[in-house]
N, C-alpha and C positions, 0 to 999 in steps of 0.2 A: 418503484424499485423493481429490479429484475426485468425479464423480457420473455417473450414466447419463442425465442430462437433455439434454445436447447433445454433439455429436461432439467439440468442443474439450475437454470435461471427462472424456472416456472414455479408458481404462477406470478405474472406481473401483478403487483399489489401496491396499495397506498400505505404509507407509514406516517405517523405523526411525530415530529421532533419538538418536544415540549420544552426543552432546556437548551440555551445557547452553549456553544463550545468553541474553543479555538483549536485550529489544526495547523500543523507545520506547513509553511508555504513550499518547502522542499523536503525531500526525503532526508533522513538523518545521514550525515556525511561521515567519511572516515575521520576527518579532523575532529568532529564531535565525539565519535565513538572512542578515538584514541585518548581523549581526556579521561573518559571513564576507565579505560584499560590501564592508564598510567598509575592510577591509585588502587588498582586491583578490584574495583567494584564490578567491572566487566571482566570475565575470566579468560577471554580469548582476545587475541589480536589477529583478526582474520586476514587471510591472504587477499591481495588485490589483483592477482594474476598478471602482474607487471603493467597494469593499465594506469597505475598512479593512485595516490590516496587523496589527501587534501579535501577538495570540494566535490569529489565523486561520491555517489551514494555508497554507504557501507554495504557490503555483500558478504556472503558466507557466514551469515548469522542465522541461528535458529529462532523459533518463537520464544523458547526459554531464554535465549540470550537477550532478545529484545525486551523481555519482561525485566531482566536485571538492569538494563539501561534506563528504563522509565522509572524504576525504583530509585536508582542513583540520582537521576535528574530531579525527581520529586524531593529527595532529601537535600540536595544541593541548593535548590531554589526556594524551598518552603512553599512550593506550589504543587498542585495535584496533577501530575502527568501520567498518561496511560496510553495504551494502544487504542485506536478508534474501534468502535463497533463496525460491523459490516454495513449497517444502515447509515451510520454517520459518514463512513468512507464514500459510499455511493452518492449520497446527497452532495458531499463536497466535490466529488469528481465530476458530477453532472453539471454543477453550477447553474441550475435552473433549466437545463436543456432536456429534451426528450429524444434526441437523435442518438444513433449508435455511438458516435463520438461527440465530445463536447463541441467540436468545431463543425460538425455536420454529419451527413449520412455516409460519406465516402472517406476512405483513409487519406486520399490525396498524397501529398508529399511535404516533408519538412515540418510535420507537426509533432512527431514523436520518434523515439529510438526503438525500432523494432524491425523484424524481418519484413521487407517490403514496404517500409514507411518512407523510403527515399532519403534516409540519412546518409551523408557522405562517409561517415565512419561506421564500419560494419562489425557486428557480433562482439560488442563490448559495451560496458557502461560508459557513459560520457558525463562530464561535470553536471551537477544538479543545476537546473535552470538554463540548459542549453537551448531550449525551445520556448516559445512564448507561452505565458500562463493562460489558464482558463478564466472564465468570467469572475471567479472568486479570487483570482490572483495566485492560484496554486499551480506549481510546476510538476511535470512528469507524472501526472495521474494516469497516463497511458504510456506503457513501455518503460524502458531503462531498467529499473529494478522492480520486481514484483514486491508487494507490500503486505506484510503480516497485519492481520486485524485480530481482535480479541476472540471472535466467535469460534465455537466448535463446528465441525463439518456436518452438514446434513445434505442429502442428495437433491433436495428441492426446498422451496420455501413453504411447503405445506406445514401449517401450525407454527410458523415463525412468529416472533414478537411483532406486535403491531405498532410499536414505538421504536425509538432509536437504541434501545438497550441491546447488549450483545446476547446472542443465543448461546446459552451455557449448558445446553443438553444436546445429545447426539453423540457422535464419535469424537470425543474430546482428546484422543491421542492424535487426531488430525485437526489442524487449524486452517482457517481460510486465508488465502492470499488473493489480493486484488490488483488490477491494473496491468497484468502481464509484464513481460520483461523484454530485454533487448533481443532475445531469440524468438519471441512470440510472433505468430502470424497476425495479420490485421484483425481477424475475427476475435483474437484472444486479448486485444487491448481495448475492446469496446468498454463503455462505462459499466455495463452490466456483467461482463465476463468475470467468472470466479473459478478458483482453483483450490487445491488443498495440499498440505504437506505434513509430514510427521513433526511433532513439536520439538524434537531434539535433533533434527537433521539439519545440517548446514549445507547450503547450495549456493553456487557462485552467481546466481541470478536473483537471489532473494534478499530483500532489505525491509525497511519500514519507515513510516513517519509517525509522529506523535500527536496526541491530543492533550490540550490543557483544559481542565474543567474551569468553568467560570462561575462566579457567585450567582 
């Protein structure tokens, strides 16, 4: 986990994932979010900037909003849904690879929705699953919408958990975002790239995917 490319990603370290988990193949979409909003469990119906709703990833949602969605989904399905930990997210995004991107060392073209990624549609989210999935069958772990995870923000991985549990100490008014977004440069959609944002702020490039706990 991590890399030696930037201070925020240091030190590169090994983690142990002791318990299996299921993670969404796609980012949560507007169609899924709107079901939650329709019954009032999700308090906002976020703007789509005129790009369309449906199967596009939901954006303009805060970390606090995402937590309401997973609580609703857990109640609706009688399953335990939650945000991934940062370690779970990176494990899933890498899909067994050690290169900067799951598809290789270079950004290339046609792998992701980001600035300089060679997508024919510029500077907006595109429907979930528009690009081929990684080795675990997951779509859009690089670019499109940045994805909230559970962890509080820390400036490096010094003293981070050695397992897949979320890091719940540090600056918890800021939470981690992974994967970069449609406006990100190539360096910011690497599997190790990490960001942070205020828990209660909604931004038009931020979304999330969910984890379901397994027995």
